[in-house]
C-alpha positions as a printed Julia matrix, in Angstrom:
82×3 Matrix{Float64}:
 -43.43  -22.44  -29.18
 -47.13  -22.74  -29.19
 -49.22  -23.75  -32.17
 -50.35  -20.24  -33.17
 -46.66  -19.08  -33.06
 -45.7   -21.97  -35.3
 -48.56  -21.28  -37.72
 -47.5   -17.68  -37.96
 -43.91  -18.68  -38.55
 -45.05  -21.1   -41.3
 -47.18  -18.63  -42.83
 -44.31  -15.85  -42.96
 -41.85  -18.4   -44.27
 -44.03  -19.73  -46.97
 -45.37  -16.26  -48.09
 -41.99  -14.7   -47.95
 -43.11  -11.95  -45.68
 -40.83  -10.43  -42.94
 -41.1   -11.76  -39.38
 -43.61   -9.61  -37.65
 -45.65   -9.06  -40.75
 -48.34  -11.25  -39.52
 -49.74  -10.07  -36.16
 -49.89  -12.68  -33.45
 -53.67  -12.45  -32.74
 -56.33  -14.95  -33.62
 -58.41  -12.35  -35.5
 -55.55  -11.41  -37.9
 -56.81  -11.91  -41.4
 -55.01  -14.25  -43.71
 -56.79  -14.97  -46.92
 -57.55  -11.92  -49.0
 -55.44   -9.78  -46.59
 -51.94  -10.73  -47.58
 -51.24  -10.33  -51.19
 -48.64  -13.09  -51.37
 -51.31  -15.67  -50.46
 -52.42  -17.68  -53.49
 -53.36  -21.31  -54.31
 -49.66  -22.3   -54.57
 -48.95  -20.66  -51.15
 -51.83  -22.66  -49.74
 -50.21  -25.99  -50.87
 -46.88  -24.9   -49.49
 -48.35  -23.85  -46.07
 -50.2   -27.2   -45.93
 -47.17  -29.17  -46.77
 -45.25  -27.36  -43.99
 -47.96  -27.93  -41.34
 -48.14  -31.61  -42.39
 -44.36  -31.98  -42.0
 -44.2   -29.93  -38.72
 -47.08  -31.77  -36.96
 -47.16  -35.16  -38.75
 -50.56  -34.58  -39.87
 -52.49  -35.33  -43.12
 -54.8   -32.93  -44.64
 -57.39  -34.22  -47.16
 -58.43  -32.11  -49.99
 -62.06  -31.91  -48.89
 -60.88  -30.32  -45.63
 -59.37  -27.36  -47.39
 -61.58  -24.3   -47.45
 -61.52  -20.51  -47.39
 -62.78  -20.74  -43.85
 -59.72  -22.58  -42.61
 -57.37  -19.88  -44.09
 -59.58  -16.89  -43.0
 -57.71  -15.85  -39.94
 -54.6   -16.93  -37.87
 -57.1   -18.31  -35.27
 -59.1   -20.35  -37.84
 -55.78  -21.98  -39.28
 -54.48  -22.6   -35.77
 -57.86  -24.17  -34.66
 -57.67  -26.35  -37.76
 -54.16  -27.57  -36.9
 -55.22  -28.18  -33.19
 -58.3   -30.27  -34.42
 -56.06  -32.43  -36.63
 -53.74  -33.2   -33.49
 -56.66  -34.71  -31.42
């Protein structure tokens, strides 16, 4: 699996939406487009990403821009792996 596929799987799992509900395209909107997405979901998604990739996300790194699209969240994860 590539990082984008992992990000989508984590989103679907944490949001409780069916597999395939989030389109595998970088421009697929996340924040504001998925009703299940709320502040508690963000915490769960970040925890899952930290566990999956062994990264640490600081509070000041979390913004609406990071969660805007599948691509922006994937890019954020990739930047944490460098």
